[in-house]
All heavy atoms as TSV, in Angstrom:
chain	resi	resn	atom	element	x	y	z
A	1	MET	N	N	0.853	-1.172	0.000
A	1	MET	CA	C	0.000	0.000	0.000
A	1	MET	C	C	0.894	1.228	0.000
A	1	MET	O	O	1.860	1.292	0.731
A	1	MET	CB	C	-0.904	-0.024	1.224
A	1	MET	CG	C	-1.772	1.185	1.404
A	1	MET	SD	S	-3.097	1.354	0.212
A	1	MET	CE	C	-4.263	0.190	0.841
A	2	ILE	N	N	0.534	2.170	-0.831
A	2	ILE	CA	C	1.265	3.429	-0.905
A	2	ILE	C	C	0.293	4.556	-0.579
A	2	ILE	O	O	-0.781	4.634	-1.154
A	2	ILE	CB	C	1.843	3.659	-2.316
A	2	ILE	CG1	C	2.765	2.513	-2.712
A	2	ILE	CG2	C	2.563	4.994	-2.391
A	2	ILE	CD1	C	3.111	2.519	-4.182
A	3	THR	N	N	0.657	5.422	0.345
A	3	THR	CA	C	-0.177	6.568	0.676
A	3	THR	C	C	0.660	7.831	0.538
A	3	THR	O	O	1.725	7.934	1.123
A	3	THR	CB	C	-0.708	6.449	2.121
A	3	THR	OG1	O	-1.410	5.223	2.250
A	3	THR	CG2	C	-1.631	7.586	2.461
A	4	LEU	N	N	0.167	8.760	-0.256
A	4	LEU	CA	C	0.846	10.041	-0.463
A	4	LEU	C	C	-0.155	11.159	-0.242
A	4	LEU	O	O	-1.189	11.197	-0.894
A	4	LEU	CB	C	1.391	10.138	-1.893
A	4	LEU	CG	C	2.374	9.048	-2.303
A	4	LEU	CD1	C	2.621	9.103	-3.793
A	4	LEU	CD2	C	3.671	9.205	-1.546
A	5	GLY	N	N	0.139	12.060	0.656
A	5	GLY	CA	C	-0.804	13.143	0.920
A	5	GLY	C	C	-2.098	12.582	1.464
A	5	GLY	O	O	-2.101	11.738	2.342
A	6	THR	N	N	-3.217	13.044	0.902
A	6	THR	CA	C	-4.503	12.526	1.346
A	6	THR	C	C	-5.015	11.445	0.412
A	6	THR	O	O	-6.101	10.929	0.595
A	6	THR	CB	C	-5.565	13.645	1.426
A	6	THR	OG1	O	-5.725	14.201	0.124
A	6	THR	CG2	C	-5.155	14.715	2.410
A	7	GLY	N	N	-4.265	11.099	-0.610
A	7	GLY	CA	C	-4.691	10.104	-1.590
A	7	GLY	C	C	-4.336	8.691	-1.176
A	7	GLY	O	O	-3.593	8.462	-0.235
A	8	VAL	N	N	-4.903	7.749	-1.920
A	8	VAL	CA	C	-4.662	6.337	-1.633
A	8	VAL	C	C	-4.433	5.602	-2.940
A	8	VAL	O	O	-5.121	5.832	-3.927
A	8	VAL	CB	C	-5.878	5.703	-0.903
A	8	VAL	CG1	C	-5.669	4.227	-0.701
A	8	VAL	CG2	C	-6.115	6.393	0.423
A	9	GLY	N	N	-3.455	4.736	-2.949
A	9	GLY	CA	C	-3.200	3.873	-4.086
A	9	GLY	C	C	-2.633	2.564	-3.581
A	9	GLY	O	O	-2.113	2.485	-2.477
A	10	ALA	N	N	-2.752	1.524	-4.374
A	10	ALA	CA	C	-2.223	0.222	-3.969
A	10	ALA	C	C	-1.486	-0.397	-5.148
A	10	ALA	O	O	-1.893	-0.269	-6.295
A	10	ALA	CB	C	-3.350	-0.694	-3.521
A	11	LEU	N	N	-0.387	-1.050	-4.862
A	11	LEU	CA	C	0.402	-1.751	-5.859
A	11	LEU	C	C	0.705	-3.137	-5.316
A	11	LEU	O	O	1.179	-3.288	-4.195
A	11	LEU	CB	C	1.705	-0.997	-6.136
A	11	LEU	CG	C	2.623	-1.588	-7.189
A	11	LEU	CD1	C	1.966	-1.563	-8.559
A	11	LEU	CD2	C	3.933	-0.825	-7.229
A	12	ARG	N	N	0.401	-4.155	-6.121
A	12	ARG	CA	C	0.635	-5.537	-5.697
A	12	ARG	C	C	1.607	-6.191	-6.663
A	12	ARG	O	O	1.509	-6.042	-7.872
A	12	ARG	CB	C	-0.675	-6.314	-5.698
A	12	ARG	CG	C	-0.485	-7.768	-5.355
A	12	ARG	CD	C	-1.785	-8.516	-5.414
A	12	ARG	NE	N	-1.518	-9.924	-5.144
A	12	ARG	CZ	C	-2.303	-10.897	-5.509
A	12	ARG	NH1	N	-3.424	-10.640	-6.151
A	12	ARG	NH2	N	-1.995	-12.144	-5.237
A	13	LEU	N	N	2.542	-6.930	-6.116
A	13	LEU	CA	C	3.483	-7.729	-6.891
A	13	LEU	C	C	3.247	-9.183	-6.504
A	13	LEU	O	O	3.456	-9.572	-5.353
A	13	LEU	CB	C	4.924	-7.316	-6.573
A	13	LEU	CG	C	6.032	-8.088	-7.269
A	13	LEU	CD1	C	5.955	-7.902	-8.782
A	13	LEU	CD2	C	7.390	-7.661	-6.739
A	14	ASP	N	N	2.789	-10.015	-7.478
A	14	ASP	CA	C	2.519	-11.409	-7.135
A	14	ASP	C	C	3.778	-12.270	-7.279
A	14	ASP	O	O	4.845	-11.790	-7.661
A	14	ASP	CB	C	1.331	-11.970	-7.926
A	14	ASP	CG	C	1.619	-12.200	-9.408
A	14	ASP	OD1	O	2.796	-12.197	-9.834
A	14	ASP	OD2	O	0.640	-12.388	-10.165
A	15	GLU	N	N	3.633	-13.544	-6.956
A	15	GLU	CA	C	4.782	-14.455	-6.950
A	15	GLU	C	C	5.391	-14.658	-8.339
A	15	GLU	O	O	6.548	-15.093	-8.453
A	15	GLU	CB	C	4.393	-15.806	-6.329
A	15	GLU	CG	C	3.303	-16.561	-7.064
A	15	GLU	CD	C	1.889	-16.139	-6.702
A	15	GLU	OE1	O	1.696	-15.313	-5.799
A	15	GLU	OE2	O	0.960	-16.650	-7.356
A	16	ASN	N	N	4.662	-14.339	-9.401
A	16	ASN	CA	C	5.180	-14.473	-10.773
A	16	ASN	C	C	5.775	-13.173	-11.302
A	16	ASN	O	O	6.149	-13.082	-12.463
A	16	ASN	CB	C	4.064	-14.944	-11.715
A	16	ASN	CG	C	3.533	-16.313	-11.335
A	16	ASN	OD1	O	4.301	-17.206	-10.987
A	16	ASN	ND2	N	2.224	-16.473	-11.369
A	17	GLY	N	N	5.825	-12.154	-10.461
A	17	GLY	CA	C	6.384	-10.876	-10.872
A	17	GLY	C	C	5.400	-9.952	-11.566
A	17	GLY	O	O	5.766	-8.883	-12.043
A	18	LYS	N	N	4.140	-10.357	-11.623
A	18	LYS	CA	C	3.101	-9.527	-12.240
A	18	LYS	C	C	2.640	-8.463	-11.243
A	18	LYS	O	O	2.457	-8.742	-10.069
A	18	LYS	CB	C	1.916	-10.398	-12.660
A	18	LYS	CG	C	0.840	-9.624	-13.380
A	18	LYS	CD	C	-0.294	-10.542	-13.827
A	18	LYS	CE	C	-1.396	-9.719	-14.479
A	18	LYS	NZ	N	-2.531	-10.534	-14.854
A	19	THR	N	N	2.453	-7.236	-11.732
A	19	THR	CA	C	1.997	-6.156	-10.862
A	19	THR	C	C	0.545	-5.804	-11.155
A	19	THR	O	O	0.065	-5.953	-12.278
A	19	THR	CB	C	2.852	-4.880	-11.039
A	19	THR	OG1	O	2.776	-4.454	-12.401
A	19	THR	CG2	C	4.295	-5.131	-10.662
A	20	LEU	N	N	-0.136	-5.350	-10.132
A	20	LEU	CA	C	-1.505	-4.881	-10.227
A	20	LEU	C	C	-1.593	-3.580	-9.459
A	20	LEU	O	O	-1.184	-3.517	-8.296
A	20	LEU	CB	C	-2.472	-5.907	-9.626
A	20	LEU	CG	C	-3.933	-5.472	-9.522
A	20	LEU	CD1	C	-4.543	-5.241	-10.908
A	20	LEU	CD2	C	-4.741	-6.512	-8.754
A	21	MET	N	N	-2.059	-2.521	-10.127
A	21	MET	CA	C	-2.194	-1.226	-9.477
A	21	MET	C	C	-3.671	-0.876	-9.379
A	21	MET	O	O	-4.427	-1.052	-10.340
A	21	MET	CB	C	-1.479	-0.148	-10.273
A	21	MET	CG	C	-1.352	1.148	-9.523
A	21	MET	SD	S	-0.215	2.263	-10.341
A	21	MET	CE	C	-1.364	3.494	-10.896
A	22	LEU	N	N	-4.096	-0.412	-8.209
A	22	LEU	CA	C	-5.474	-0.013	-7.960
A	22	LEU	C	C	-5.515	1.411	-7.452
A	22	LEU	O	O	-4.637	1.836	-6.710
A	22	LEU	CB	C	-6.124	-0.933	-6.915
A	22	LEU	CG	C	-6.180	-2.411	-7.249
A	22	LEU	CD1	C	-6.643	-3.214	-6.049
A	22	LEU	CD2	C	-7.094	-2.650	-8.433
A	23	SER	N	N	-6.571	2.129	-7.838
A	23	SER	CA	C	-6.833	3.492	-7.410
A	23	SER	C	C	-5.678	4.399	-7.800
A	23	SER	O	O	-5.076	4.207	-8.844
A	23	SER	CB	C	-7.145	3.566	-5.915
A	23	SER	OG	O	-7.747	4.809	-5.599
A	24	GLY	N	N	-5.387	5.403	-6.990
A	24	GLY	CA	C	-4.343	6.353	-7.327
A	24	GLY	C	C	-4.749	7.304	-8.444
A	24	GLY	O	O	-3.917	8.013	-8.998
A	25	TRP	N	N	-6.033	7.334	-8.795
A	25	TRP	CA	C	-6.514	8.185	-9.880
A	25	TRP	C	C	-6.709	9.622	-9.437
A	25	TRP	O	O	-6.928	10.499	-10.245
A	25	TRP	CB	C	-7.839	7.645	-10.423
A	25	TRP	CG	C	-7.686	6.323	-11.079
A	25	TRP	CD1	C	-8.010	5.102	-10.551
A	25	TRP	CD2	C	-7.162	6.057	-12.378
A	25	TRP	NE1	N	-7.729	4.103	-11.437
A	25	TRP	CE2	C	-7.210	4.660	-12.575
A	25	TRP	CE3	C	-6.664	6.848	-13.395
A	25	TRP	CZ2	C	-6.774	4.052	-13.747
A	25	TRP	CZ3	C	-6.236	6.245	-14.560
A	25	TRP	CH2	C	-6.285	4.860	-14.726
A	26	GLY	N	N	-6.636	9.860	-8.163
A	26	GLY	CA	C	-6.867	11.206	-7.652
A	26	GLY	C	C	-8.348	11.447	-7.396
A	26	GLY	O	O	-9.208	10.752	-7.904
A	27	PHE	N	N	-8.598	12.457	-6.618
A	27	PHE	CA	C	-9.969	12.804	-6.263
A	27	PHE	C	C	-10.581	13.626	-7.384
A	27	PHE	O	O	-9.904	14.470	-7.947
A	27	PHE	CB	C	-9.970	13.606	-4.953
A	27	PHE	CG	C	-11.333	14.010	-4.496
A	27	PHE	CD1	C	-12.144	13.097	-3.861
A	27	PHE	CD2	C	-11.797	15.292	-4.717
A	27	PHE	CE1	C	-13.405	13.458	-3.447
A	27	PHE	CE2	C	-13.061	15.658	-4.300
A	27	PHE	CZ	C	-13.857	14.743	-3.665
A	28	PRO	N	N	-11.826	13.429	-7.786
A	28	PRO	CA	C	-12.814	12.542	-7.206
A	28	PRO	C	C	-12.928	11.201	-7.913
A	28	PRO	O	O	-13.787	10.399	-7.566
A	28	PRO	CB	C	-14.117	13.325	-7.361
A	28	PRO	CG	C	-13.941	14.044	-8.654
A	28	PRO	CD	C	-12.461	14.386	-8.707
A	29	ALA	N	N	-12.086	10.929	-8.893
A	29	ALA	CA	C	-12.203	9.691	-9.671
A	29	ALA	C	C	-11.803	8.443	-8.894
A	29	ALA	O	O	-12.272	7.357	-9.182
A	29	ALA	CB	C	-11.357	9.781	-10.940
A	30	GLY	N	N	-10.938	8.587	-7.930
A	30	GLY	CA	C	-10.456	7.431	-7.187
A	30	GLY	C	C	-10.143	7.804	-5.756
A	30	GLY	O	O	-10.849	8.580	-5.142
A	31	ASP	N	N	-9.053	7.280	-5.259
A	31	ASP	CA	C	-8.593	7.544	-3.889
A	31	ASP	C	C	-9.603	7.122	-2.837
A	31	ASP	O	O	-9.800	7.795	-1.830
A	31	ASP	CB	C	-8.215	9.011	-3.697
A	31	ASP	CG	C	-6.945	9.365	-4.441
A	31	ASP	OD1	O	-6.225	8.444	-4.841
A	31	ASP	OD2	O	-6.659	10.552	-4.631
A	32	ILE	N	N	-10.278	5.997	-3.075
A	32	ILE	CA	C	-11.241	5.493	-2.104
A	32	ILE	C	C	-10.528	5.275	-0.771
A	32	ILE	O	O	-9.538	4.568	-0.691
A	32	ILE	CB	C	-11.887	4.186	-2.602
A	32	ILE	CG1	C	-12.697	4.477	-3.854
A	32	ILE	CG2	C	-12.744	3.539	-1.524
A	32	ILE	CD1	C	-13.199	3.227	-4.556
A	33	GLY	N	N	-11.036	5.911	0.262
A	33	GLY	CA	C	-10.432	5.825	1.587
A	33	GLY	C	C	-9.536	7.003	1.904
A	33	GLY	O	O	-9.091	7.157	3.030
A	34	GLY	N	N	-9.257	7.869	0.922
A	34	GLY	CA	C	-8.442	9.064	1.150
A	34	GLY	C	C	-9.241	10.136	1.892
A	34	GLY	O	O	-10.466	10.064	2.021
A	35	GLY	N	N	-8.544	11.147	2.364
A	35	GLY	CA	C	-9.180	12.200	3.157
A	35	GLY	C	C	-10.312	12.918	2.442
A	35	GLY	O	O	-11.384	13.132	3.008
A	36	ALA	N	N	-10.106	13.318	1.189
A	36	ALA	CA	C	-11.146	14.036	0.451
A	36	ALA	C	C	-12.344	13.129	0.195
A	36	ALA	O	O	-13.499	13.564	0.303
A	36	ALA	CB	C	-10.589	14.573	-0.867
A	37	TRP	N	N	-12.100	11.881	-0.140
A	37	TRP	CA	C	-13.172	10.920	-0.387
A	37	TRP	C	C	-13.996	10.705	0.880
A	37	TRP	O	O	-15.229	10.700	0.843
A	37	TRP	CB	C	-12.583	9.605	-0.888
A	37	TRP	CG	C	-13.572	8.545	-1.231
A	37	TRP	CD1	C	-14.217	8.361	-2.422
A	37	TRP	CD2	C	-14.038	7.497	-0.369
A	37	TRP	NE1	N	-15.053	7.280	-2.354
A	37	TRP	CE2	C	-14.956	6.727	-1.104
A	37	TRP	CE3	C	-13.764	7.135	0.935
A	37	TRP	CZ2	C	-15.604	5.620	-0.568
A	37	TRP	CZ3	C	-14.405	6.030	1.476
A	37	TRP	CH2	C	-15.312	5.290	0.722
A	38	LEU	N	N	-13.305	10.522	2.016
A	38	LEU	CA	C	-14.009	10.322	3.284
A	38	LEU	C	C	-14.853	11.545	3.640
A	38	LEU	O	O	-15.996	11.419	4.080
A	38	LEU	CB	C	-13.019	10.029	4.411
A	38	LEU	CG	C	-12.352	8.659	4.371
A	38	LEU	CD1	C	-11.218	8.602	5.391
A	38	LEU	CD2	C	-13.355	7.567	4.625
A	39	GLY	N	N	-14.288	12.742	3.441
A	39	GLY	CA	C	-15.023	13.968	3.732
A	39	GLY	C	C	-16.267	14.107	2.870
A	39	GLY	O	O	-17.334	14.518	3.354
A	40	LEU	N	N	-16.146	13.783	1.586
A	40	LEU	CA	C	-17.288	13.847	0.681
A	40	LEU	C	C	-18.380	12.881	1.122
A	40	LEU	O	O	-19.568	13.233	1.155
A	40	LEU	CB	C	-16.845	13.531	-0.748
A	40	LEU	CG	C	-17.938	13.556	-1.805
A	40	LEU	CD1	C	-18.508	14.956	-1.971
A	40	LEU	CD2	C	-17.388	13.057	-3.129
A	41	LYS	N	N	-17.998	11.661	1.466
A	41	LYS	CA	C	-18.972	10.666	1.918
A	41	LYS	C	C	-19.653	11.113	3.210
A	41	LYS	O	O	-20.861	10.932	3.390
A	41	LYS	CB	C	-18.306	9.298	2.118
A	41	LYS	CG	C	-17.804	8.683	0.833
A	41	LYS	CD	C	-18.948	8.407	-0.099
A	41	LYS	CE	C	-18.457	7.775	-1.378
A	41	LYS	NZ	N	-19.531	7.562	-2.343
A	42	LEU	N	N	-18.883	11.708	4.127
A	42	LEU	CA	C	-19.456	12.172	5.388
A	42	LEU	C	C	-20.437	13.313	5.146
A	42	LEU	O	O	-21.529	13.335	5.724
A	42	LEU	CB	C	-18.359	12.606	6.362
A	42	LEU	CG	C	-18.836	13.159	7.701
A	42	LEU	CD1	C	-19.691	12.140	8.443
A	42	LEU	CD2	C	-17.651	13.582	8.543
A	43	CYS	N	N	-20.093	14.265	4.279
A	43	CYS	CA	C	-21.002	15.374	3.974
A	43	CYS	C	C	-22.294	14.868	3.352
A	43	CYS	O	O	-23.381	15.346	3.679
A	43	CYS	CB	C	-20.326	16.382	3.043
A	43	CYS	SG	S	-19.050	17.348	3.854
A	44	SER	N	N	-22.194	13.896	2.471
A	44	SER	CA	C	-23.375	13.321	1.840
A	44	SER	C	C	-24.249	12.621	2.878
A	44	SER	O	O	-25.473	12.811	2.905
A	44	SER	CB	C	-22.954	12.336	0.750
A	44	SER	OG	O	-24.073	11.701	0.185
A	45	ALA	N	N	-23.631	11.820	3.743
A	45	ALA	CA	C	-24.381	11.101	4.777
A	45	ALA	C	C	-25.013	12.074	5.768
A	45	ALA	O	O	-26.157	11.875	6.206
A	45	ALA	CB	C	-23.470	10.116	5.505
A	46	LEU	N	N	-24.300	13.149	6.108
A	46	LEU	CA	C	-24.832	14.118	7.070
A	46	LEU	C	C	-26.029	14.866	6.487
A	46	LEU	O	O	-27.021	15.081	7.189
A	46	LEU	CB	C	-23.738	15.104	7.488
A	46	LEU	CG	C	-24.157	16.124	8.538
A	46	LEU	CD1	C	-24.579	15.437	9.834
A	46	LEU	CD2	C	-23.028	17.110	8.789
A	47	SER	N	N	-25.964	15.235	5.220
A	47	SER	CA	C	-27.107	15.942	4.628
A	47	SER	C	C	-28.336	15.037	4.580
A	47	SER	O	O	-29.459	15.492	4.820
A	47	SER	CB	C	-26.762	16.477	3.236
A	47	SER	OG	O	-26.532	15.432	2.330
A	48	LYS	N	N	-28.155	13.757	4.316
A	48	LYS	CA	C	-29.276	12.814	4.335
A	48	LYS	C	C	-29.813	12.644	5.755
A	48	LYS	O	O	-31.026	12.555	5.972
A	48	LYS	CB	C	-28.846	11.465	3.762
A	48	LYS	CG	C	-28.583	11.521	2.270
A	48	LYS	CD	C	-28.028	10.210	1.764
A	48	LYS	CE	C	-27.644	10.337	0.296
A	48	LYS	NZ	N	-26.880	9.173	-0.160
A	49	TYR	N	N	-28.915	12.603	6.728
A	49	TYR	CA	C	-29.305	12.488	8.135
A	49	TYR	C	C	-30.179	13.675	8.533
A	49	TYR	O	O	-31.236	13.507	9.140
A	49	TYR	CB	C	-28.043	12.421	9.007
A	49	TYR	CG	C	-28.295	12.355	10.482
A	49	TYR	CD1	C	-28.418	11.129	11.130
A	49	TYR	CD2	C	-28.406	13.517	11.243
A	49	TYR	CE1	C	-28.645	11.057	12.498
A	49	TYR	CE2	C	-28.635	13.456	12.611
A	49	TYR	CZ	C	-28.755	12.230	13.238
A	49	TYR	OH	O	-28.986	12.162	14.583
A	50	ILE	N	N	-29.742	14.881	8.187
A	50	ILE	CA	C	-30.488	16.097	8.530
A	50	ILE	C	C	-31.863	16.096	7.862
A	50	ILE	O	O	-32.849	16.510	8.468
A	50	ILE	CB	C	-29.675	17.350	8.137
A	50	ILE	CG1	C	-28.432	17.461	9.030
A	50	ILE	CG2	C	-30.524	18.612	8.227
A	50	ILE	CD1	C	-27.417	18.482	8.552
A	51	ASP	N	N	-31.928	15.616	6.619
A	51	ASP	CA	C	-33.188	15.577	5.884
A	51	ASP	C	C	-34.084	14.404	6.288
A	51	ASP	O	O	-35.225	14.316	5.842
A	51	ASP	CB	C	-32.931	15.496	4.378
A	51	ASP	CG	C	-32.418	16.795	3.803
A	51	ASP	OD1	O	-32.544	17.844	4.469
A	51	ASP	OD2	O	-31.884	16.773	2.673
A	52	GLY	N	N	-33.576	13.492	7.099
A	52	GLY	CA	C	-34.358	12.353	7.545
A	52	GLY	C	C	-34.447	11.222	6.539
A	52	GLY	O	O	-35.348	10.382	6.616
A	53	VAL	N	N	-33.518	11.184	5.611
A	53	VAL	CA	C	-33.491	10.117	4.609
A	53	VAL	C	C	-32.825	8.885	5.229
A	53	VAL	O	O	-31.732	8.982	5.788
A	53	VAL	CB	C	-32.708	10.566	3.350
A	53	VAL	CG1	C	-32.593	9.431	2.352
A	53	VAL	CG2	C	-33.367	11.783	2.726
A	54	GLU	N	N	-33.484	7.734	5.122
A	54	GLU	CA	C	-32.912	6.502	5.662
A	54	GLU	C	C	-31.685	6.098	4.857
A	54	GLU	O	O	-31.668	6.204	3.629
A	54	GLU	CB	C	-33.939	5.378	5.650
A	54	GLU	CG	C	-35.039	5.575	6.667
A	54	GLU	CD	C	-35.941	4.365	6.774
A	54	GLU	OE1	O	-35.469	3.235	6.566
A	54	GLU	OE2	O	-37.124	4.571	7.079
A	55	GLN	N	N	-30.661	5.621	5.563
A	55	GLN	CA	C	-29.409	5.209	4.937
A	55	GLN	C	C	-29.008	3.838	5.458
A	55	GLN	O	O	-29.280	3.489	6.594
A	55	GLN	CB	C	-28.280	6.192	5.289
A	55	GLN	CG	C	-28.562	7.614	4.923
A	55	GLN	CD	C	-27.445	8.518	5.371
A	55	GLN	OE1	O	-26.368	8.480	4.794
A	55	GLN	NE2	N	-27.684	9.310	6.393
A	56	THR	N	N	-28.341	3.086	4.604
A	56	THR	CA	C	-27.776	1.806	5.011
A	56	THR	C	C	-26.310	1.794	4.623
A	56	THR	O	O	-26.013	1.880	3.432
A	56	THR	CB	C	-28.504	0.634	4.324
A	56	THR	OG1	O	-29.895	0.732	4.614
A	56	THR	CG2	C	-27.963	-0.690	4.798
A	57	PRO	N	N	-25.395	1.743	5.568
A	57	PRO	CA	C	-25.629	1.779	7.019
A	57	PRO	C	C	-26.005	3.193	7.468
A	57	PRO	O	O	-25.646	4.175	6.816
A	57	PRO	CB	C	-24.287	1.361	7.606
A	57	PRO	CG	C	-23.282	1.789	6.601
A	57	PRO	CD	C	-23.959	1.645	5.262
A	58	ALA	N	N	-26.707	3.268	8.581
A	58	ALA	CA	C	-27.141	4.554	9.126
A	58	ALA	C	C	-25.950	5.312	9.698
A	58	ALA	O	O	-25.020	4.714	10.245
A	58	ALA	CB	C	-28.185	4.328	10.205
A	59	LEU	N	N	-25.982	6.633	9.553
A	59	LEU	CA	C	-24.965	7.475	10.179
A	59	LEU	C	C	-25.282	7.515	11.674
A	59	LEU	O	O	-26.396	7.894	12.066
A	59	LEU	CB	C	-25.009	8.886	9.590
A	59	LEU	CG	C	-23.961	9.874	10.087
A	59	LEU	CD1	C	-22.560	9.427	9.665
A	59	LEU	CD2	C	-24.249	11.265	9.554
A	60	PRO	N	N	-24.340	7.119	12.525
A	60	PRO	CA	C	-24.618	7.104	13.969
A	60	PRO	C	C	-24.935	8.509	14.496
A	60	PRO	O	O	-24.323	9.496	14.069
A	60	PRO	CB	C	-23.324	6.579	14.586
A	60	PRO	CG	C	-22.600	5.894	13.474
A	60	PRO	CD	C	-23.007	6.610	12.222
A	61	ASP	N	N	-25.882	8.583	15.411
A	61	ASP	CA	C	-26.278	9.871	15.995
A	61	ASP	C	C	-25.081	10.624	16.568
A	61	ASP	O	O	-24.945	11.829	16.351
A	61	ASP	CB	C	-27.322	9.663	17.100
A	61	ASP	CG	C	-28.674	9.224	16.566
A	61	ASP	OD1	O	-28.981	9.516	15.396
A	61	ASP	OD2	O	-29.419	8.585	17.329
A	62	PHE	N	N	-24.224	9.916	17.301
A	62	PHE	CA	C	-23.092	10.595	17.950
A	62	PHE	C	C	-22.169	11.241	16.926
A	62	PHE	O	O	-21.651	12.340	17.147
A	62	PHE	CB	C	-22.304	9.641	18.863
A	62	PHE	CG	C	-21.355	8.728	18.131
A	62	PHE	CD1	C	-20.044	9.118	17.893
A	62	PHE	CD2	C	-21.778	7.487	17.664
A	62	PHE	CE1	C	-19.167	8.287	17.214
A	62	PHE	CE2	C	-20.914	6.649	16.986
A	62	PHE	CZ	C	-19.606	7.049	16.754
A	63	LEU	N	N	-21.975	10.600	15.776
A	63	LEU	CA	C	-21.104	11.154	14.747
A	63	LEU	C	C	-21.760	12.357	14.074
A	63	LEU	O	O	-21.110	13.389	13.859
A	63	LEU	CB	C	-20.744	10.080	13.717
A	63	LEU	CG	C	-19.805	10.507	12.584
A	63	LEU	CD1	C	-18.503	11.088	13.131
A	63	LEU	CD2	C	-19.533	9.331	11.663
A	64	ALA	N	N	-23.034	12.239	13.755
A	64	ALA	CA	C	-23.758	13.362	13.145
A	64	ALA	C	C	-23.716	14.582	14.043
A	64	ALA	O	O	-23.423	15.699	13.587
A	64	ALA	CB	C	-25.199	12.961	12.848
A	65	HIS	N	N	-23.975	14.401	15.330
A	65	HIS	CA	C	-23.986	15.530	16.262
A	65	HIS	C	C	-22.582	16.111	16.453
A	65	HIS	O	O	-22.431	17.332	16.545
A	65	HIS	CB	C	-24.607	15.111	17.599
A	65	HIS	CG	C	-26.073	14.834	17.480
A	65	HIS	ND1	N	-27.022	15.822	17.406
A	65	HIS	CD2	C	-26.754	13.659	17.360
A	65	HIS	CE1	C	-28.225	15.293	17.277
A	65	HIS	NE2	N	-28.077	13.971	17.246
A	66	ALA	N	N	-21.583	15.267	16.488
A	66	ALA	CA	C	-20.205	15.753	16.636
A	66	ALA	C	C	-19.792	16.598	15.429
A	66	ALA	O	O	-19.156	17.638	15.581
A	66	ALA	CB	C	-19.247	14.579	16.812
A	67	VAL	N	N	-20.156	16.163	14.229
A	67	VAL	CA	C	-19.804	16.915	13.027
A	67	VAL	C	C	-20.556	18.245	12.987
A	67	VAL	O	O	-19.983	19.276	12.635
A	67	VAL	CB	C	-20.087	16.077	11.758
A	67	VAL	CG1	C	-19.906	16.903	10.504
A	67	VAL	CG2	C	-19.182	14.851	11.722
A	68	MET	N	N	-21.814	18.220	13.375
A	68	MET	CA	C	-22.611	19.460	13.350
A	68	MET	C	C	-22.121	20.486	14.380
A	68	MET	O	O	-22.268	21.677	14.176
A	68	MET	CB	C	-24.093	19.151	13.565
A	68	MET	CG	C	-24.719	18.503	12.352
A	68	MET	SD	S	-26.511	18.332	12.446
A	68	MET	CE	C	-26.697	16.966	13.597
A	69	GLU	N	N	-21.542	19.997	15.470
A	69	GLU	CA	C	-20.999	20.927	16.472
A	69	GLU	C	C	-19.762	21.597	15.934
A	69	GLU	O	O	-19.411	22.676	16.229
A	69	GLU	CB	C	-20.664	20.188	17.763
A	69	GLU	CG	C	-21.891	19.806	18.541
A	69	GLU	CD	C	-21.552	19.066	19.828
A	69	GLU	OE1	O	-20.391	19.131	20.290
A	69	GLU	OE2	O	-22.446	18.398	20.353
């Protein structure tokens, strides 16, 4: 796993010397799990929470209230 800045990318080298690269496309196209991606997901979940839209998984009350404070 390689992490640079707030982005996320992964590089795998298998036993045959073959490489596989995942993500690393930058925000918003990739970087799943990176800081900007997490923030975007949290903002989306919080706006649904405020509007009363059901979500799976649900945004926990304690997290919603902490972010709003």
